mmCIF file of the protein (N, C-alpha, C, O) and its ligand, coordinates in Angstrom:
data_MODEL
# 
_entry.id   MODEL 
# 
loop_
_entity.id 
_entity.type 
_entity.pdbx_number_of_molecules 
1 polymer     1 
2 non-polymer 1 
# 
_entity_poly.entity_id                      1 
_entity_poly.type                           'polypeptide(L)' 
_entity_poly.nstd_linkage                   no 
_entity_poly.nstd_monomer                   no 
_entity_poly.pdbx_seq_one_letter_code       MHHQRLMRHGDPSIVRPRRVKAIADCKWVNCAKEAVTKGYCSKHYYIQRVMTSV 
_entity_poly.pdbx_seq_one_letter_code_can   MHHQRLMRHGDPSIVRPRRVKAIADCKWVNCAKEAVTKGYCSKHYYIQRVMTSV 
_entity_poly.pdbx_strand_id                 A 
# 
loop_
_entity_poly_seq.entity_id 
_entity_poly_seq.num 
_entity_poly_seq.mon_id 
_entity_poly_seq.hetero 
1 1  MET n 
1 2  HIS n 
1 3  HIS n 
1 4  GLN n 
1 5  ARG n 
1 6  LEU n 
1 7  MET n 
1 8  ARG n 
1 9  HIS n 
1 10 GLY n 
1 11 ASP n 
1 12 PRO n 
1 13 SER n 
1 14 ILE n 
1 15 VAL n 
1 16 ARG n 
1 17 PRO n 
1 18 ARG n 
1 19 ARG n 
1 20 VAL n 
1 21 LYS n 
1 22 ALA n 
1 23 ILE n 
1 24 ALA n 
1 25 ASP n 
1 26 CYS n 
1 27 LYS n 
1 28 TRP n 
1 29 VAL n 
1 30 ASN n 
1 31 CYS n 
1 32 ALA n 
1 33 LYS n 
1 34 GLU n 
1 35 ALA n 
1 36 VAL n 
1 37 THR n 
1 38 LYS n 
1 39 GLY n 
1 40 TYR n 
1 41 CYS n 
1 42 SER n 
1 43 LYS n 
1 44 HIS n 
1 45 TYR n 
1 46 TYR n 
1 47 ILE n 
1 48 GLN n 
1 49 ARG n 
1 50 VAL n 
1 51 MET n 
1 52 THR n 
1 53 SER n 
1 54 VAL n 
# 
loop_
_struct_asym.id 
_struct_asym.entity_id 
A 1 
B 2 
# 
loop_
_chem_comp.id 
_chem_comp.type 
_chem_comp.mon_nstd_flag 
ALA 'L-peptide linking' y 
ARG 'L-peptide linking' y 
ASN 'L-peptide linking' y 
ASP 'L-peptide linking' y 
CYS 'L-peptide linking' y 
GLN 'L-peptide linking' y 
GLU 'L-peptide linking' y 
GLY 'peptide linking'   y 
HIS 'L-peptide linking' y 
ILE 'L-peptide linking' y 
LEU 'L-peptide linking' y 
LYS 'L-peptide linking' y 
MET 'L-peptide linking' y 
PRO 'L-peptide linking' y 
SER 'L-peptide linking' y 
THR 'L-peptide linking' y 
TRP 'L-peptide linking' y 
TYR 'L-peptide linking' y 
VAL 'L-peptide linking' y 
ZN  non-polymer         . 
# 
_pdbx_entity_nonpoly.entity_id   2 
_pdbx_entity_nonpoly.name        ? 
_pdbx_entity_nonpoly.comp_id     ZN 
# 
_pdbx_nonpoly_scheme.asym_id         B 
_pdbx_nonpoly_scheme.entity_id       2 
_pdbx_nonpoly_scheme.mon_id          ZN 
_pdbx_nonpoly_scheme.ndb_seq_num     1 
_pdbx_nonpoly_scheme.pdb_seq_num     101 
_pdbx_nonpoly_scheme.auth_seq_num    101 
_pdbx_nonpoly_scheme.pdb_mon_id      ZN 
_pdbx_nonpoly_scheme.auth_mon_id     ZN 
_pdbx_nonpoly_scheme.pdb_strand_id   A 
_pdbx_nonpoly_scheme.pdb_ins_code    . 
# 
loop_
_atom_site.group_PDB 
_atom_site.id 
_atom_site.type_symbol 
_atom_site.label_atom_id 
_atom_site.label_alt_id 
_atom_site.label_comp_id 
_atom_site.label_asym_id 
_atom_site.label_entity_id 
_atom_site.label_seq_id 
_atom_site.pdbx_PDB_ins_code 
_atom_site.Cartn_x 
_atom_site.Cartn_y 
_atom_site.Cartn_z 
_atom_site.occupancy 
_atom_site.B_iso_or_equiv 
_atom_site.pdbx_formal_charge 
_atom_site.auth_seq_id 
_atom_site.auth_comp_id 
_atom_site.auth_asym_id 
_atom_site.auth_atom_id 
_atom_site.pdbx_PDB_model_num 
ATOM   1   N  N  . MET A 1 1  ? 9.987   -22.311 8.036   1.00 0.00 ? 1   MET A N  1 
ATOM   2   C  CA . MET A 1 1  ? 9.500   -21.435 6.948   1.00 0.00 ? 1   MET A CA 1 
ATOM   3   C  C  . MET A 1 1  ? 9.075   -20.075 7.506   1.00 0.00 ? 1   MET A C  1 
ATOM   4   O  O  . MET A 1 1  ? 8.169   -19.992 8.335   1.00 0.00 ? 1   MET A O  1 
ATOM   5   N  N  . HIS A 1 2  ? 9.713   -19.053 7.060   1.00 0.00 ? 2   HIS A N  1 
ATOM   6   C  CA . HIS A 1 2  ? 9.428   -17.751 7.652   1.00 0.00 ? 2   HIS A CA 1 
ATOM   7   C  C  . HIS A 1 2  ? 8.127   -17.142 7.152   1.00 0.00 ? 2   HIS A C  1 
ATOM   8   O  O  . HIS A 1 2  ? 7.589   -16.232 7.783   1.00 0.00 ? 2   HIS A O  1 
ATOM   9   N  N  . HIS A 1 3  ? 7.613   -17.633 6.026   1.00 0.00 ? 3   HIS A N  1 
ATOM   10  C  CA . HIS A 1 3  ? 6.382   -17.021 5.517   1.00 0.00 ? 3   HIS A CA 1 
ATOM   11  C  C  . HIS A 1 3  ? 5.169   -17.401 6.360   1.00 0.00 ? 3   HIS A C  1 
ATOM   12  O  O  . HIS A 1 3  ? 4.108   -16.785 6.264   1.00 0.00 ? 3   HIS A O  1 
ATOM   13  N  N  . GLN A 1 4  ? 5.346   -18.410 7.171   1.00 0.00 ? 4   GLN A N  1 
ATOM   14  C  CA . GLN A 1 4  ? 4.270   -18.802 8.063   1.00 0.00 ? 4   GLN A CA 1 
ATOM   15  C  C  . GLN A 1 4  ? 4.054   -17.725 9.125   1.00 0.00 ? 4   GLN A C  1 
ATOM   16  O  O  . GLN A 1 4  ? 2.925   -17.432 9.518   1.00 0.00 ? 4   GLN A O  1 
ATOM   17  N  N  . ARG A 1 5  ? 5.148   -17.153 9.572   1.00 0.00 ? 5   ARG A N  1 
ATOM   18  C  CA . ARG A 1 5  ? 5.069   -16.077 10.558  1.00 0.00 ? 5   ARG A CA 1 
ATOM   19  C  C  . ARG A 1 5  ? 4.390   -14.851 9.934   1.00 0.00 ? 5   ARG A C  1 
ATOM   20  O  O  . ARG A 1 5  ? 3.646   -14.128 10.596  1.00 0.00 ? 5   ARG A O  1 
ATOM   21  N  N  . LEU A 1 6  ? 4.670   -14.640 8.640   1.00 0.00 ? 6   LEU A N  1 
ATOM   22  C  CA . LEU A 1 6  ? 4.075   -13.515 7.923   1.00 0.00 ? 6   LEU A CA 1 
ATOM   23  C  C  . LEU A 1 6  ? 2.560   -13.637 7.876   1.00 0.00 ? 6   LEU A C  1 
ATOM   24  O  O  . LEU A 1 6  ? 1.836   -12.654 8.032   1.00 0.00 ? 6   LEU A O  1 
ATOM   25  N  N  . MET A 1 7  ? 2.097   -14.854 7.659   1.00 0.00 ? 7   MET A N  1 
ATOM   26  C  CA . MET A 1 7  ? 0.653   -15.069 7.556   1.00 0.00 ? 7   MET A CA 1 
ATOM   27  C  C  . MET A 1 7  ? -0.041  -14.823 8.893   1.00 0.00 ? 7   MET A C  1 
ATOM   28  O  O  . MET A 1 7  ? -1.188  -14.380 8.935   1.00 0.00 ? 7   MET A O  1 
ATOM   29  N  N  . ARG A 1 8  ? 0.650   -15.109 9.954   1.00 0.00 ? 8   ARG A N  1 
ATOM   30  C  CA . ARG A 1 8  ? 0.059   -14.902 11.262  1.00 0.00 ? 8   ARG A CA 1 
ATOM   31  C  C  . ARG A 1 8  ? -0.117  -13.403 11.540  1.00 0.00 ? 8   ARG A C  1 
ATOM   32  O  O  . ARG A 1 8  ? -1.045  -12.981 12.230  1.00 0.00 ? 8   ARG A O  1 
ATOM   33  N  N  . HIS A 1 9  ? 0.786   -12.637 10.991  1.00 0.00 ? 9   HIS A N  1 
ATOM   34  C  CA . HIS A 1 9  ? 0.724   -11.191 11.171  1.00 0.00 ? 9   HIS A CA 1 
ATOM   35  C  C  . HIS A 1 9  ? -0.309  -10.534 10.264  1.00 0.00 ? 9   HIS A C  1 
ATOM   36  O  O  . HIS A 1 9  ? -0.624  -9.353  10.412  1.00 0.00 ? 9   HIS A O  1 
ATOM   37  N  N  . GLY A 1 10 ? -0.816  -11.296 9.350   1.00 0.00 ? 10  GLY A N  1 
ATOM   38  C  CA . GLY A 1 10 ? -1.787  -10.744 8.409   1.00 0.00 ? 10  GLY A CA 1 
ATOM   39  C  C  . GLY A 1 10 ? -1.108  -10.280 7.141   1.00 0.00 ? 10  GLY A C  1 
ATOM   40  O  O  . GLY A 1 10 ? 0.048   -10.612 6.881   1.00 0.00 ? 10  GLY A O  1 
ATOM   41  N  N  . ASP A 1 11 ? -1.826  -9.522  6.368   1.00 0.00 ? 11  ASP A N  1 
ATOM   42  C  CA . ASP A 1 11 ? -1.316  -9.057  5.087   1.00 0.00 ? 11  ASP A CA 1 
ATOM   43  C  C  . ASP A 1 11 ? -0.234  -7.997  5.294   1.00 0.00 ? 11  ASP A C  1 
ATOM   44  O  O  . ASP A 1 11 ? -0.503  -6.939  5.862   1.00 0.00 ? 11  ASP A O  1 
ATOM   45  N  N  . PRO A 1 12 ? 0.958   -8.273  4.846   1.00 0.00 ? 12  PRO A N  1 
ATOM   46  C  CA . PRO A 1 12 ? 2.045   -7.289  5.019   1.00 0.00 ? 12  PRO A CA 1 
ATOM   47  C  C  . PRO A 1 12 ? 1.852   -6.036  4.186   1.00 0.00 ? 12  PRO A C  1 
ATOM   48  O  O  . PRO A 1 12 ? 2.468   -5.004  4.451   1.00 0.00 ? 12  PRO A O  1 
ATOM   49  N  N  . SER A 1 13 ? 0.985   -6.129  3.166   1.00 0.00 ? 13  SER A N  1 
ATOM   50  C  CA . SER A 1 13 ? 0.750   -4.959  2.311   1.00 0.00 ? 13  SER A CA 1 
ATOM   51  C  C  . SER A 1 13 ? -0.055  -3.885  3.034   1.00 0.00 ? 13  SER A C  1 
ATOM   52  O  O  . SER A 1 13 ? -0.082  -2.728  2.615   1.00 0.00 ? 13  SER A O  1 
ATOM   53  N  N  . ILE A 1 14 ? -0.711  -4.280  4.124   1.00 0.00 ? 14  ILE A N  1 
ATOM   54  C  CA . ILE A 1 14 ? -1.477  -3.300  4.896   1.00 0.00 ? 14  ILE A CA 1 
ATOM   55  C  C  . ILE A 1 14 ? -0.519  -2.377  5.650   1.00 0.00 ? 14  ILE A C  1 
ATOM   56  O  O  . ILE A 1 14 ? -0.749  -1.175  5.783   1.00 0.00 ? 14  ILE A O  1 
ATOM   57  N  N  . VAL A 1 15 ? 0.539   -2.974  6.127   1.00 0.00 ? 15  VAL A N  1 
ATOM   58  C  CA . VAL A 1 15 ? 1.523   -2.189  6.860   1.00 0.00 ? 15  VAL A CA 1 
ATOM   59  C  C  . VAL A 1 15 ? 2.335   -1.318  5.907   1.00 0.00 ? 15  VAL A C  1 
ATOM   60  O  O  . VAL A 1 15 ? 2.702   -0.186  6.224   1.00 0.00 ? 15  VAL A O  1 
ATOM   61  N  N  . ARG A 1 16 ? 2.606   -1.883  4.726   1.00 0.00 ? 16  ARG A N  1 
ATOM   62  C  CA . ARG A 1 16 ? 3.420   -1.156  3.757   1.00 0.00 ? 16  ARG A CA 1 
ATOM   63  C  C  . ARG A 1 16 ? 2.645   -1.042  2.457   1.00 0.00 ? 16  ARG A C  1 
ATOM   64  O  O  . ARG A 1 16 ? 2.842   -1.861  1.559   1.00 0.00 ? 16  ARG A O  1 
ATOM   65  N  N  . PRO A 1 17 ? 1.764   -0.046  2.326   1.00 0.00 ? 17  PRO A N  1 
ATOM   66  C  CA . PRO A 1 17 ? 0.943   0.064   1.116   1.00 0.00 ? 17  PRO A CA 1 
ATOM   67  C  C  . PRO A 1 17 ? 1.779   0.351   -0.118  1.00 0.00 ? 17  PRO A C  1 
ATOM   68  O  O  . PRO A 1 17 ? 2.671   1.200   -0.113  1.00 0.00 ? 17  PRO A O  1 
ATOM   69  N  N  . ARG A 1 18 ? 1.461   -0.384  -1.173  1.00 0.00 ? 18  ARG A N  1 
ATOM   70  C  CA . ARG A 1 18 ? 2.215   -0.213  -2.418  1.00 0.00 ? 18  ARG A CA 1 
ATOM   71  C  C  . ARG A 1 18 ? 1.683   0.974   -3.214  1.00 0.00 ? 18  ARG A C  1 
ATOM   72  O  O  . ARG A 1 18 ? 2.433   1.648   -3.920  1.00 0.00 ? 18  ARG A O  1 
ATOM   73  N  N  . ARG A 1 19 ? 0.380   1.220   -3.092  1.00 0.00 ? 19  ARG A N  1 
ATOM   74  C  CA . ARG A 1 19 ? -0.229  2.298   -3.867  1.00 0.00 ? 19  ARG A CA 1 
ATOM   75  C  C  . ARG A 1 19 ? 0.125   3.659   -3.276  1.00 0.00 ? 19  ARG A C  1 
ATOM   76  O  O  . ARG A 1 19 ? -0.154  3.935   -2.109  1.00 0.00 ? 19  ARG A O  1 
ATOM   77  N  N  . VAL A 1 20 ? 0.723   4.474   -4.070  1.00 0.00 ? 20  VAL A N  1 
ATOM   78  C  CA . VAL A 1 20 ? 1.056   5.825   -3.632  1.00 0.00 ? 20  VAL A CA 1 
ATOM   79  C  C  . VAL A 1 20 ? -0.023  6.788   -4.121  1.00 0.00 ? 20  VAL A C  1 
ATOM   80  O  O  . VAL A 1 20 ? -0.426  7.709   -3.410  1.00 0.00 ? 20  VAL A O  1 
ATOM   81  N  N  . LYS A 1 21 ? -0.475  6.556   -5.336  1.00 0.00 ? 21  LYS A N  1 
ATOM   82  C  CA . LYS A 1 21 ? -1.524  7.401   -5.914  1.00 0.00 ? 21  LYS A CA 1 
ATOM   83  C  C  . LYS A 1 21 ? -2.858  7.141   -5.221  1.00 0.00 ? 21  LYS A C  1 
ATOM   84  O  O  . LYS A 1 21 ? -3.165  6.005   -4.859  1.00 0.00 ? 21  LYS A O  1 
ATOM   85  N  N  . ALA A 1 22 ? -3.630  8.175   -5.044  1.00 0.00 ? 22  ALA A N  1 
ATOM   86  C  CA . ALA A 1 22 ? -4.969  8.013   -4.484  1.00 0.00 ? 22  ALA A CA 1 
ATOM   87  C  C  . ALA A 1 22 ? -5.874  7.383   -5.538  1.00 0.00 ? 22  ALA A C  1 
ATOM   88  O  O  . ALA A 1 22 ? -5.765  7.671   -6.730  1.00 0.00 ? 22  ALA A O  1 
ATOM   89  N  N  . ILE A 1 23 ? -6.752  6.532   -5.076  1.00 0.00 ? 23  ILE A N  1 
ATOM   90  C  CA . ILE A 1 23 ? -7.662  5.864   -6.000  1.00 0.00 ? 23  ILE A CA 1 
ATOM   91  C  C  . ILE A 1 23 ? -8.775  6.822   -6.391  1.00 0.00 ? 23  ILE A C  1 
ATOM   92  O  O  . ILE A 1 23 ? -9.465  7.371   -5.532  1.00 0.00 ? 23  ILE A O  1 
ATOM   93  N  N  . ALA A 1 24 ? -8.944  7.018   -7.690  1.00 0.00 ? 24  ALA A N  1 
ATOM   94  C  CA . ALA A 1 24 ? -9.981  7.909   -8.188  1.00 0.00 ? 24  ALA A CA 1 
ATOM   95  C  C  . ALA A 1 24 ? -11.108 7.104   -8.811  1.00 0.00 ? 24  ALA A C  1 
ATOM   96  O  O  . ALA A 1 24 ? -10.919 5.973   -9.260  1.00 0.00 ? 24  ALA A O  1 
ATOM   97  N  N  . ASP A 1 25 ? -12.270 7.706   -8.825  1.00 0.00 ? 25  ASP A N  1 
ATOM   98  C  CA . ASP A 1 25 ? -13.402 7.045   -9.458  1.00 0.00 ? 25  ASP A CA 1 
ATOM   99  C  C  . ASP A 1 25 ? -13.403 7.346   -10.951 1.00 0.00 ? 25  ASP A C  1 
ATOM   100 O  O  . ASP A 1 25 ? -12.853 8.352   -11.398 1.00 0.00 ? 25  ASP A O  1 
ATOM   101 N  N  . CYS A 1 26 ? -14.020 6.470   -11.699 1.00 0.00 ? 26  CYS A N  1 
ATOM   102 C  CA . CYS A 1 26 ? -14.156 6.650   -13.139 1.00 0.00 ? 26  CYS A CA 1 
ATOM   103 C  C  . CYS A 1 26 ? -14.946 7.928   -13.424 1.00 0.00 ? 26  CYS A C  1 
ATOM   104 O  O  . CYS A 1 26 ? -15.931 8.222   -12.746 1.00 0.00 ? 26  CYS A O  1 
ATOM   105 N  N  . LYS A 1 27 ? -14.510 8.677   -14.423 1.00 0.00 ? 27  LYS A N  1 
ATOM   106 C  CA . LYS A 1 27 ? -15.165 9.953   -14.763 1.00 0.00 ? 27  LYS A CA 1 
ATOM   107 C  C  . LYS A 1 27 ? -16.495 9.753   -15.463 1.00 0.00 ? 27  LYS A C  1 
ATOM   108 O  O  . LYS A 1 27 ? -17.301 10.678  -15.569 1.00 0.00 ? 27  LYS A O  1 
ATOM   109 N  N  . TRP A 1 28 ? -16.714 8.549   -15.936 1.00 0.00 ? 28  TRP A N  1 
ATOM   110 C  CA . TRP A 1 28 ? -17.951 8.243   -16.650 1.00 0.00 ? 28  TRP A CA 1 
ATOM   111 C  C  . TRP A 1 28 ? -19.151 8.460   -15.734 1.00 0.00 ? 28  TRP A C  1 
ATOM   112 O  O  . TRP A 1 28 ? -19.096 8.165   -14.540 1.00 0.00 ? 28  TRP A O  1 
ATOM   113 N  N  . VAL A 1 29 ? -20.243 8.981   -16.310 1.00 0.00 ? 29  VAL A N  1 
ATOM   114 C  CA . VAL A 1 29 ? -21.447 9.239   -15.530 1.00 0.00 ? 29  VAL A CA 1 
ATOM   115 C  C  . VAL A 1 29 ? -22.019 7.918   -15.015 1.00 0.00 ? 29  VAL A C  1 
ATOM   116 O  O  . VAL A 1 29 ? -22.139 6.937   -15.749 1.00 0.00 ? 29  VAL A O  1 
ATOM   117 N  N  . ASN A 1 30 ? -22.358 7.929   -13.754 1.00 0.00 ? 30  ASN A N  1 
ATOM   118 C  CA . ASN A 1 30 ? -22.953 6.756   -13.108 1.00 0.00 ? 30  ASN A CA 1 
ATOM   119 C  C  . ASN A 1 30 ? -22.018 5.543   -13.064 1.00 0.00 ? 30  ASN A C  1 
ATOM   120 O  O  . ASN A 1 30 ? -22.474 4.402   -12.990 1.00 0.00 ? 30  ASN A O  1 
ATOM   121 N  N  . CYS A 1 31 ? -20.742 5.794   -13.108 1.00 0.00 ? 31  CYS A N  1 
ATOM   122 C  CA . CYS A 1 31 ? -19.803 4.684   -12.965 1.00 0.00 ? 31  CYS A CA 1 
ATOM   123 C  C  . CYS A 1 31 ? -18.989 4.913   -11.706 1.00 0.00 ? 31  CYS A C  1 
ATOM   124 O  O  . CYS A 1 31 ? -18.318 5.935   -11.563 1.00 0.00 ? 31  CYS A O  1 
ATOM   125 N  N  . ALA A 1 32 ? -19.055 3.970   -10.810 1.00 0.00 ? 32  ALA A N  1 
ATOM   126 C  CA . ALA A 1 32 ? -18.358 4.112   -9.537  1.00 0.00 ? 32  ALA A CA 1 
ATOM   127 C  C  . ALA A 1 32 ? -17.120 3.226   -9.485  1.00 0.00 ? 32  ALA A C  1 
ATOM   128 O  O  . ALA A 1 32 ? -16.544 2.992   -8.422  1.00 0.00 ? 32  ALA A O  1 
ATOM   129 N  N  . LYS A 1 33 ? -16.732 2.744   -10.645 1.00 0.00 ? 33  LYS A N  1 
ATOM   130 C  CA . LYS A 1 33 ? -15.568 1.861   -10.681 1.00 0.00 ? 33  LYS A CA 1 
ATOM   131 C  C  . LYS A 1 33 ? -14.287 2.654   -10.490 1.00 0.00 ? 33  LYS A C  1 
ATOM   132 O  O  . LYS A 1 33 ? -14.248 3.870   -10.678 1.00 0.00 ? 33  LYS A O  1 
ATOM   133 N  N  . GLU A 1 34 ? -13.261 1.947   -10.119 1.00 0.00 ? 34  GLU A N  1 
ATOM   134 C  CA . GLU A 1 34 ? -11.970 2.574   -9.887  1.00 0.00 ? 34  GLU A CA 1 
ATOM   135 C  C  . GLU A 1 34 ? -11.313 2.941   -11.214 1.00 0.00 ? 34  GLU A C  1 
ATOM   136 O  O  . GLU A 1 34 ? -11.182 2.106   -12.109 1.00 0.00 ? 34  GLU A O  1 
ATOM   137 N  N  . ALA A 1 35 ? -10.909 4.188   -11.323 1.00 0.00 ? 35  ALA A N  1 
ATOM   138 C  CA . ALA A 1 35 ? -10.268 4.634   -12.545 1.00 0.00 ? 35  ALA A CA 1 
ATOM   139 C  C  . ALA A 1 35 ? -8.857  4.072   -12.627 1.00 0.00 ? 35  ALA A C  1 
ATOM   140 O  O  . ALA A 1 35 ? -8.085  4.126   -11.669 1.00 0.00 ? 35  ALA A O  1 
ATOM   141 N  N  . VAL A 1 36 ? -8.544  3.533   -13.796 1.00 0.00 ? 36  VAL A N  1 
ATOM   142 C  CA . VAL A 1 36 ? -7.214  2.968   -13.974 1.00 0.00 ? 36  VAL A CA 1 
ATOM   143 C  C  . VAL A 1 36 ? -6.426  3.721   -15.041 1.00 0.00 ? 36  VAL A C  1 
ATOM   144 O  O  . VAL A 1 36 ? -5.206  3.848   -14.931 1.00 0.00 ? 36  VAL A O  1 
ATOM   145 N  N  . THR A 1 37 ? -7.104  4.220   -16.069 1.00 0.00 ? 37  THR A N  1 
ATOM   146 C  CA . THR A 1 37 ? -6.406  4.900   -17.149 1.00 0.00 ? 37  THR A CA 1 
ATOM   147 C  C  . THR A 1 37 ? -7.057  6.235   -17.469 1.00 0.00 ? 37  THR A C  1 
ATOM   148 O  O  . THR A 1 37 ? -8.235  6.286   -17.824 1.00 0.00 ? 37  THR A O  1 
ATOM   149 N  N  . LYS A 1 38 ? -6.299  7.314   -17.344 1.00 0.00 ? 38  LYS A N  1 
ATOM   150 C  CA . LYS A 1 38 ? -6.753  8.666   -17.676 1.00 0.00 ? 38  LYS A CA 1 
ATOM   151 C  C  . LYS A 1 38 ? -8.106  9.015   -17.068 1.00 0.00 ? 38  LYS A C  1 
ATOM   152 O  O  . LYS A 1 38 ? -8.935  9.658   -17.711 1.00 0.00 ? 38  LYS A O  1 
ATOM   153 N  N  . GLY A 1 39 ? -8.321  8.598   -15.858 1.00 0.00 ? 39  GLY A N  1 
ATOM   154 C  CA . GLY A 1 39 ? -9.542  8.953   -15.155 1.00 0.00 ? 39  GLY A CA 1 
ATOM   155 C  C  . GLY A 1 39 ? -10.726 8.049   -15.451 1.00 0.00 ? 39  GLY A C  1 
ATOM   156 O  O  . GLY A 1 39 ? -11.825 8.283   -14.949 1.00 0.00 ? 39  GLY A O  1 
ATOM   157 N  N  . TYR A 1 40 ? -10.519 7.034   -16.248 1.00 0.00 ? 40  TYR A N  1 
ATOM   158 C  CA . TYR A 1 40 ? -11.603 6.109   -16.558 1.00 0.00 ? 40  TYR A CA 1 
ATOM   159 C  C  . TYR A 1 40 ? -11.234 4.701   -16.092 1.00 0.00 ? 40  TYR A C  1 
ATOM   160 O  O  . TYR A 1 40 ? -10.062 4.351   -15.956 1.00 0.00 ? 40  TYR A O  1 
ATOM   161 N  N  . CYS A 1 41 ? -12.274 3.916   -15.856 1.00 0.00 ? 41  CYS A N  1 
ATOM   162 C  CA . CYS A 1 41 ? -12.033 2.509   -15.603 1.00 0.00 ? 41  CYS A CA 1 
ATOM   163 C  C  . CYS A 1 41 ? -11.656 1.874   -16.941 1.00 0.00 ? 41  CYS A C  1 
ATOM   164 O  O  . CYS A 1 41 ? -11.798 2.497   -17.994 1.00 0.00 ? 41  CYS A O  1 
ATOM   165 N  N  . SER A 1 42 ? -11.190 0.672   -16.894 1.00 0.00 ? 42  SER A N  1 
ATOM   166 C  CA . SER A 1 42 ? -10.683 0.041   -18.120 1.00 0.00 ? 42  SER A CA 1 
ATOM   167 C  C  . SER A 1 42 ? -11.745 -0.035  -19.207 1.00 0.00 ? 42  SER A C  1 
ATOM   168 O  O  . SER A 1 42 ? -11.442 0.151   -20.385 1.00 0.00 ? 42  SER A O  1 
ATOM   169 N  N  . LYS A 1 43 ? -12.984 -0.307  -18.822 1.00 0.00 ? 43  LYS A N  1 
ATOM   170 C  CA . LYS A 1 43 ? -14.071 -0.439  -19.788 1.00 0.00 ? 43  LYS A CA 1 
ATOM   171 C  C  . LYS A 1 43 ? -14.388 0.912   -20.428 1.00 0.00 ? 43  LYS A C  1 
ATOM   172 O  O  . LYS A 1 43 ? -14.487 1.024   -21.650 1.00 0.00 ? 43  LYS A O  1 
ATOM   173 N  N  . HIS A 1 44 ? -14.544 1.927   -19.592 1.00 0.00 ? 44  HIS A N  1 
ATOM   174 C  CA . HIS A 1 44 ? -14.923 3.236   -20.118 1.00 0.00 ? 44  HIS A CA 1 
ATOM   175 C  C  . HIS A 1 44 ? -13.764 3.940   -20.804 1.00 0.00 ? 44  HIS A C  1 
ATOM   176 O  O  . HIS A 1 44 ? -13.983 4.775   -21.682 1.00 0.00 ? 44  HIS A O  1 
ATOM   177 N  N  . TYR A 1 45 ? -12.567 3.627   -20.430 1.00 0.00 ? 45  TYR A N  1 
ATOM   178 C  CA . TYR A 1 45 ? -11.431 4.192   -21.150 1.00 0.00 ? 45  TYR A CA 1 
ATOM   179 C  C  . TYR A 1 45 ? -11.449 3.676   -22.583 1.00 0.00 ? 45  TYR A C  1 
ATOM   180 O  O  . TYR A 1 45 ? -11.181 4.417   -23.529 1.00 0.00 ? 45  TYR A O  1 
ATOM   181 N  N  . TYR A 1 46 ? -11.763 2.415   -22.723 1.00 0.00 ? 46  TYR A N  1 
ATOM   182 C  CA . TYR A 1 46 ? -11.850 1.810   -24.054 1.00 0.00 ? 46  TYR A CA 1 
ATOM   183 C  C  . TYR A 1 46 ? -12.979 2.448   -24.861 1.00 0.00 ? 46  TYR A C  1 
ATOM   184 O  O  . TYR A 1 46 ? -12.781 2.812   -26.020 1.00 0.00 ? 46  TYR A O  1 
ATOM   185 N  N  . ILE A 1 47 ? -14.150 2.585   -24.263 1.00 0.00 ? 47  ILE A N  1 
ATOM   186 C  CA . ILE A 1 47 ? -15.312 3.181   -24.942 1.00 0.00 ? 47  ILE A CA 1 
ATOM   187 C  C  . ILE A 1 47 ? -14.995 4.629   -25.337 1.00 0.00 ? 47  ILE A C  1 
ATOM   188 O  O  . ILE A 1 47 ? -15.237 5.043   -26.471 1.00 0.00 ? 47  ILE A O  1 
ATOM   189 N  N  . GLN A 1 48 ? -14.466 5.361   -24.412 1.00 0.00 ? 48  GLN A N  1 
ATOM   190 C  CA . GLN A 1 48 ? -14.136 6.757   -24.639 1.00 0.00 ? 48  GLN A CA 1 
ATOM   191 C  C  . GLN A 1 48 ? -13.107 6.895   -25.754 1.00 0.00 ? 48  GLN A C  1 
ATOM   192 O  O  . GLN A 1 48 ? -13.185 7.821   -26.560 1.00 0.00 ? 48  GLN A O  1 
ATOM   193 N  N  . ARG A 1 49 ? -12.158 5.992   -25.804 1.00 0.00 ? 49  ARG A N  1 
ATOM   194 C  CA . ARG A 1 49 ? -11.115 6.023   -26.822 1.00 0.00 ? 49  ARG A CA 1 
ATOM   195 C  C  . ARG A 1 49 ? -11.685 5.732   -28.206 1.00 0.00 ? 49  ARG A C  1 
ATOM   196 O  O  . ARG A 1 49 ? -11.313 6.360   -29.197 1.00 0.00 ? 49  ARG A O  1 
ATOM   197 N  N  . VAL A 1 50 ? -12.594 4.767   -28.249 1.00 0.00 ? 50  VAL A N  1 
ATOM   198 C  CA . VAL A 1 50 ? -13.223 4.415   -29.525 1.00 0.00 ? 50  VAL A CA 1 
ATOM   199 C  C  . VAL A 1 50 ? -14.074 5.579   -30.021 1.00 0.00 ? 50  VAL A C  1 
ATOM   200 O  O  . VAL A 1 50 ? -14.074 5.894   -31.211 1.00 0.00 ? 50  VAL A O  1 
ATOM   201 N  N  . MET A 1 51 ? -14.794 6.212   -29.108 1.00 0.00 ? 51  MET A N  1 
ATOM   202 C  CA . MET A 1 51 ? -15.663 7.322   -29.471 1.00 0.00 ? 51  MET A CA 1 
ATOM   203 C  C  . MET A 1 51 ? -14.873 8.519   -29.985 1.00 0.00 ? 51  MET A C  1 
ATOM   204 O  O  . MET A 1 51 ? -15.277 9.152   -30.960 1.00 0.00 ? 51  MET A O  1 
ATOM   205 N  N  . THR A 1 52 ? -13.771 8.830   -29.353 1.00 0.00 ? 52  THR A N  1 
ATOM   206 C  CA . THR A 1 52 ? -13.020 10.024  -29.735 1.00 0.00 ? 52  THR A CA 1 
ATOM   207 C  C  . THR A 1 52 ? -12.177 9.801   -30.974 1.00 0.00 ? 52  THR A C  1 
ATOM   208 O  O  . THR A 1 52 ? -11.738 10.763  -31.605 1.00 0.00 ? 52  THR A O  1 
ATOM   209 N  N  . SER A 1 53 ? -11.947 8.563   -31.328 1.00 0.00 ? 53  SER A N  1 
ATOM   210 C  CA . SER A 1 53 ? -11.113 8.287   -32.493 1.00 0.00 ? 53  SER A CA 1 
ATOM   211 C  C  . SER A 1 53 ? -11.924 8.205   -33.788 1.00 0.00 ? 53  SER A C  1 
ATOM   212 O  O  . SER A 1 53 ? -11.367 8.101   -34.881 1.00 0.00 ? 53  SER A O  1 
ATOM   213 N  N  . VAL A 1 54 ? -13.257 8.254   -33.640 1.00 0.00 ? 54  VAL A N  1 
ATOM   214 C  CA . VAL A 1 54 ? -14.083 8.189   -34.843 1.00 0.00 ? 54  VAL A CA 1 
ATOM   215 C  C  . VAL A 1 54 ? -14.153 9.564   -35.507 1.00 0.00 ? 54  VAL A C  1 
ATOM   216 O  O  . VAL A 1 54 ? -14.804 9.718   -36.540 1.00 0.00 ? 54  VAL A O  1 
HETATM 217 ZN ZN . ZN  B 2 .  ? -16.241 3.439   -15.788 1.00 0.00 2 101 ZN  A ZN 1 
# 
């Protein structure tokens, strides 16, 4: 099984990072979570969307 050799080498994603975009923090005040959508984390993107749509 060749995947056993892979495990010995550690996480292959470290050698070949999938993320090209730099990780940004959520724009929300006092939120240090990773931004996933339009500069907000998933929770604050939802809150922000609800607020702006009213
Ligand atoms: Zn947030």
